[in-house]
N, C-alpha and C positions, 0 to 999 in steps of 0.2 A: 450485492454484485459479484463479486468474486464465484459464489457459487452457483446462481444464475449462469452466467457467461460459461462456467466448467462445465453446465450439461450436454454443450455441442460438443459431438464427436473431434471437430478439431482445434478445439485447444485443451491446452492444460495445465491449471492452477498451481501453482507452487508454495502461496504465502507471500511471507514478504522476505524476497531474496537476498536482502541486505542482512539478514540476519543467520544468515547459512552457515554461517562457518563459526559465528562465537554461539547461540543457542540452539543448532544444530549439531556441528560433529564437536566443539567442547565443554559444551554443558549435556551432551547426549538427550535433549528435549523430546518428547512424544512426535512424530509426525503425526498426521490425522489421520493415516490408515492406521492409528493407535501402537504402532511399534517404535522403539525409542530408535532414531534418527540414523545411530551406525549399523541396526538391523533391518532398515527397512531395505529390500530390493530393490527398489525404483534410486533410492539415493546411494545405493551402495554401487550400481553399476554406473552412477554418474562420476561416483568419486573413480572407480574406476579408468573411466573416460578419460578425466583432465589428468589424472597424478598416478594411474596405474597403478602400483603394490603398497605407494605411499601418501594414502589422502590424506592424513593426518599432517603432513610436511605442506603440502598443501592447501589445505584449509589454515594450518595455522600462520602463513606466510600470508594468505590473504585477509586474513583478521586484522594483523601487524599494518598492513598498508594500508586497509582500511580505515583503521584509526589514526592515521598520519596524515590521510589525504580529503576524506570524505565524512566528517564530521558538520557539522552546522557551523562553527566556526571557521572551517576552511570556505565559507561561500564565495566570499570575494574573488579567490584565487582559482573556485573551480569557475565562479560566472567569468573571468578572462580568458581561459581554457574555452568553455563550451563554445565564448560568443565570438570562437576564430581570431583573436589575438595572440594567439601563440598556442603551437599543438604540444598537448601532454608531452612532460617529460619527465627523469629520472622518477619517482616512488608511484608519481600520478599516471604517468605510461604505463609502469609495471602493476598496477593497482587496475586501471581499464584493459588489458590487455589478457588478464585473470578472470576479470568479468566479463568479456567476450566469450572465452574460453567456457566458462560455467554456460553461458545460454547456449553455446551452440550444440556444449554434451546433451543439457536438456532437453533440445529440438531433436538432436538423434536418437535419443532414446526413450522418449516418447512417440516420435512420427506425429506429434503436432504439428500444425499448420501457426499455430498463436500460442505463445508461453504467456500465461496472463501472472505477472508479478501483482502482488499488493502492498508492496512497499509504499507507505507514506511520507516518504520522501524527498523531496525535489533535490536536494544534491546526488543522490544517488541516480534520480533519472535525469541530472545533467551530464553524470558518468556513462550511461547508455550510451546517451547519445554520442558520444566520443568514441564508441565500439564500431571499428572499421565492419564486421562483420553482422551488426544489431540493429533493426530497422524499429524505432520505436513508434506507438502511439500511445499518445499521452490521455487518459479520462481521467478530469478533472472533476472531482465528485466532491462537491461544497454544500456543507451542510452549515447552519445557522451556529454562530460561535457562541452563543448561549444555550443553544440542544450539548454545545460539545463540552464548555464549561460545567454543567449540571453534570453529565455524562461520566466526567474524570473525578468527580470527586464521589463516585461511588467507590464503594468496597467488593473488586471481583476480585475470584483467586483464577490464576492462569492453570488450567487444566492441564496442558502439558510438562508440566514441572512434577516428576515424581520422585518421592524419597523426602518430602515437607511440603510444608505451605509457601506459597510465593503469592503475590497480591499483582494484579497490573498497575501499571504505572498510576500515580495520583495527581493532579496540581490543583494550585489557588486556582479562581477566576482571573486573575489578574492576568499571571504568568501563562495561562492558556490564549488569554486572547490576543496578547501578545506572538505567541507563539504563530495564532491562528492565523495574524496579518502577515508576517513572515513567511511561509510556508505556502499560503494560497496565492500571495503576488511570486512567490521564485517556479510557484507550479506554470504562471504563465510565461516564465522566461523558459523553462523545459518546454512548454510549445511552441515558441519561435525558434528552440532552437533546431527541434527536430523537423520543425516544417509544419507539421500537421496536430492539432488541437482540438477535442473537447470537451464542453463543460456540461454535465448536467445536475442539477439541484437534488439534494435528499428528496424534498418531498416529490416532485417530480420521480423519480425512484421508483417509491414507495406508492404513489397514487398506481403508476401499470407500469411494474417492473418489466412484462413482457414487451412491452412495444418500447422501454426503454433500452433494454437488452437487443432486443431486436434492429435498434437503429445503427448500434456500436458494432453490433457484429455484419451488418453489412460494411458499415464503414469499413472496418477490416480485412474485409475482401471473401467473407465468410456467409455462405446463403442459413439465412436465420431461420428457414425450415426444419435446417436439419437437427434438431435438437434429440437429447436424447429423456429416458422417461427417469433416468437419475440425476439430481444434483447433489449428493454426499461428494464432499470433500474425499479425494484420495491422496494425496501426500504432499499437501500444505505446511511448511517446516514452520511456519511462525504466522500469527494473525489474529482474529475473532476468535474467542472462546465457543463461539455457536459452529465454528468447522467439523467441533465433535458430536454436535447432535447432527442423526439420519433425518431428522423430519428439516422441513424447509417452510416456515410461516412468516410473510411480507406483510407487517404492519406498521403503521407510523408509530415513533417513540416521542411524543406532546407531554410528557409528563413535567418536563421542562418549564411550560408555558405556564400553567397554573402554579408550580412546587416551589419555582427556583425561588430564595430568599432577596428582598428588595436589593441587597448590598451588593449581591453578586451580580444579579441583574444590571443593575447601572454600572458596573465598572466594567462587564463585559459590553456592554453598550457604547457604551463613552470611547472605549479602546477598539472595538471594531466597527465604530461607525461609517467610515469613508470605504470600507468594501462592503458591509452589509448594505450601503445604500447602493452599491453599485450592482451587487447579484439582486438587487429588488426587494430584499428584506426590510418591513415594518421596523422602527425604532420602537416605539411603545409596546408595553406589553397587552392593550386593549386592542389596539391595531393586528399586532401579531394572532391575538385568539379570534377576531373576526373575521379576518380574512382564511385563518385553518378550518373555521365552522364553514365559511362560506361555499 
């Protein structure tokens, strides 16, 4: 979705912005332009915009603040602040201010009307809703939790890590399903806090990517007709490995329907049943296959 939307001249995709300090500055992982983060002209200019000649100090402080207030275990306090029961104070206020500075700098450097942040973290989204200079348009892309669980058992290398091999995070189906429930529920709260919200199912996205992205661009105040020929990722700091692939082929990944083992399927279904039903997903494997074949 980020690749498709970033093809619009009014959009700049920055990857998962929540990782910009640790994976970007501290680990100096590759930007999707194939340069190390600290050598990327785009991110160097943003660093100068927020910190002058001392971007390292700025990013290090940002990372420390994020570790104190922006992890999933901080969800109760974040929810209280985001729902208006108290303005951010202390470390949270400092973190939100820095987050706002970063977004403002990206907008100024890129000249884009819309900044596409593909962070899959509702806690990050809730902090963005607290930044005075930021208006967010939360897009909730939902995938069947059983497909997510199957995907997170695969062995995949992170191509942005140079000088060694590092795998993408893996998780067992039970943990994945619980995390899926929590993150999807919290994303609804992000929409409520932002005052706007759009939800789209993975299957809808892959069946009609042009139509889905056109609706989202129009919702964000952009003309869907103003699309660029290229959908190459330019300066994404973290995210799906496909951002390093110059080609873009969108097709459904449905291997899990027939290849997922029974135990993993049952555990994922049991833990995800309330939200699976709410989003319109069948529960039995045969019903899922029949729906997809139809």
